[in-house]
C-alpha positions in Angstrom: -85.7 99.6 244.7 -88.9 98.3 246.1 -89.3 94.2 246.7 -92.2 93.1 244.7 -95.4 92.0 246.8 -95.0 88.2 246.3 -91.4 87.2 246.2 -91.9 83.4 245.0 -94.4 83.5 241.8 -93.4 79.5 240.3 -95.5 78.2 238.3 -94.7 74.7 236.0 -96.1 72.2 234.1 -95.7 68.6 233.0 -97.6 65.9 230.2 -97.7 62.8 232.1 -99.2 59.8 229.5 -100.8 58.4 232.2 -104.6 57.5 233.6 -106.0 60.7 235.0 -107.0 58.5 238.4 -103.6 57.1 238.5 -102.3 60.9 238.4 -105.1 62.2 241.0 -104.1 59.5 243.0 -100.8 60.2 243.0 -101.1 64.3 243.7 -103.3 63.5 246.5 -100.6 61.7 248.6 -98.7 63.5 251.0 -95.7 62.3 249.9 -95.3 63.9 246.9 -96.2 67.6 248.4 -93.2 66.8 251.2 -91.5 66.1 247.5 -91.8 69.4 245.5 -91.7 71.2 248.7 -90.2 69.4 251.8 -89.6 72.9 253.9 -93.3 73.8 253.6 -96.3 72.7 256.1 -99.1 72.6 253.1 -102.4 72.7 254.6 -106.0 71.6 251.8 -108.0 74.1 251.8 -110.0 73.0 248.5 -109.7 69.2 246.9 -111.0 69.4 243.7 -111.1 65.4 243.4 -109.6 64.9 240.3 -108.9 68.4 239.2 -106.5 68.4 241.8 -105.5 70.0 245.0 -105.5 73.7 246.6 -103.2 74.3 249.8 -102.3 77.1 251.9 -98.6 77.2 252.4 -96.7 78.3 255.4 -93.3 77.2 256.8 -90.1 79.0 254.9 -92.8 80.7 253.0 -96.8 81.8 253.6 -99.0 82.1 250.8 -100.9 79.7 248.8 -100.0 76.6 246.8 -102.2 74.5 243.6 -101.8 71.0 242.1 -104.1 71.2 239.0 -104.9 68.3 237.0 -105.8 68.7 233.3 -106.9 66.2 231.1 -105.2 66.2 227.8 -105.4 63.4 225.2 -104.2 60.3 226.6 -103.2 61.4 229.5 -102.7 64.3 231.8 -101.1 68.1 232.4 -100.0 68.6 235.9 -100.2 72.5 236.2 -98.2 73.6 239.5 -98.5 76.8 241.5 -96.6 78.6 244.6 -97.2 82.1 245.1 -95.8 83.4 248.5 -93.3 84.9 250.4 -90.4 84.6 252.6 -90.8 84.1 256.1 -88.5 84.9 259.4 -86.8 82.1 261.0 -89.2 80.2 263.3 -92.5 82.7 262.7 -93.9 80.7 259.7 -96.8 83.4 259.0 -94.6 86.4 259.3 -93.6 88.0 256.4 -89.6 88.8 255.8 -89.2 90.7 252.5 -85.7 89.9 251.1 -83.8 91.4 248.4 -84.7 91.2 244.7 -81.2 89.2 243.8 -82.0 87.3 247.1 -85.3 86.5 246.1 -84.4 85.9 242.4 -82.1 83.0 243.0 -84.0 81.4 245.7 -87.3 81.2 243.2 -85.0 79.7 240.4 -84.0 77.3 243.2 -87.1 76.0 243.8 -88.2 76.0 240.0 -85.6 73.9 239.1 -86.5 71.5 242.4 -89.8 71.6 241.5 -89.4 70.7 237.4 -86.7 67.9 239.1 -89.6 66.3 241.3 -92.6 66.8 238.1 -90.3 64.7 236.4 -89.2 62.3 238.9 -93.3 61.3 239.1 -93.7 61.8 235.2 -90.7 58.6 235.6 -92.6 56.4 238.0 -96.1 56.9 236.2 -94.8 56.3 233.0 -92.7 53.6 233.8 -92.4 51.3 231.0 -93.8 53.1 228.7 -91.5 53.7 225.5 -91.3 57.3 223.6 -94.2 58.2 221.3 -96.8 55.2 222.9 -100.2 56.0 224.4 -100.4 55.7 227.3 -101.0 52.3 228.9 -104.5 51.7 230.4 -104.2 50.1 233.7 -106.2 47.5 234.4 -109.2 48.1 236.6 -109.3 46.6 240.2 -111.8 45.1 241.8 -112.2 47.4 244.6 -112.2 51.8 244.2 -108.7 51.9 245.3 -106.4 53.0 242.3 -103.1 53.0 243.1 -101.1 55.6 244.2 -97.8 56.8 243.6 -95.3 54.8 246.1 -92.7 57.1 248.2 -90.5 54.3 249.1 -89.2 53.1 245.5 -86.2 54.1 243.9 -87.8 56.4 241.0 -90.1 58.2 243.2 -89.3 61.7 244.7 -87.6 61.6 248.1 -87.3 64.2 250.4 -84.0 62.8 251.5 -82.8 62.9 247.9 -83.6 66.4 246.4 -80.6 68.4 248.4 -81.5 71.6 250.8 -82.9 74.3 249.4 -82.2 76.5 252.6 -83.0 79.0 253.5 -81.2 82.6 251.5 -78.2 83.8 253.2 -79.4 86.9 255.2 -77.1 90.6 253.7 
């Protein structure tokens, strides 16, 4: 049985009832990227402004990633894509084929971790909003600097609180 061409093909999304400018500011914070994928090195190759970011990925995986922001109703749908292959230890750009079951377990762990981080972002950006209520419109600051997610806050996603994604055991 031959391994699939791409070992990790993660697609996820979450709706955030928050101002699109606030969501965009949070997505542009490197702290969010580190919370989503702490073992990956991300390099922005396309900044799509309020539509999100596209990355090249190296580290434990090599490939591409995207955080796409789609305005919807009174908020934003955040779409996350990660399409990458496992790499050899210490060689962040050299593909290492995993056995199909190992790749599937690794993909599932990453998927669950990504969902937890997206929900943590939702908790931060929707704080104080009751279910069913429309998104709160933020007060417009005098300077054109939108609020950003605070990575050190207790409800914010933190790389130290997410546990280890770990590498799959070699067999």
